[in-house]
Phi, psi and omega in degrees: 000127179279133176259147181294148176271101186294336180289338181278342181289135179292139178279123179205167178280146175295155183301325184295339181297325185262007177298139177260162179296143181262126177286140177293150178294143181296321183274006182285104184270340184283129179246157180299332182290343178292328181275325187232116180294336179293332177293319178299321179293319178296322181291348174294327179264325184233093190304325183260016179302134178071006171286155177291147175274138177259159176303324179294317178296322176300314180296318179294320179297312181298317181296317180294320180294316179293337177282352174109005179289147179278167178300319181295318177296317179296320179299318179292316181294319183268359178056045180228169179288146177304323179296325178291322178296313180300313180297320182293320177299319178296319180294317179298315181296318180296317180297319180293319179295321181293318178294328182278348183295138177238160176271129180296149180289323180235159180290144177286148179292145181258000000 
């Protein structure tokens, strides 16, 4: 059985790294709170909890965080849970770091 020569495969980022956020369909009437009553309860305090993030909201979130706002301030401004703000910031940072990653020209010494 022939095994693939892994050194011949081109080094590249997986396709999912460059996926962009998907905007919800305008006619999409079904909301997550219809399935789970606990989401409705959370949305009493955080109106946009469990809504999809848009590229514009991501950009505004990153800019506000870099301007020095705290997680709690961002949660209030974006009407989301502090844990959701923290996770989204981590995801945005990871995506930005991955896009900025380059392949070294020479192998690093071992």
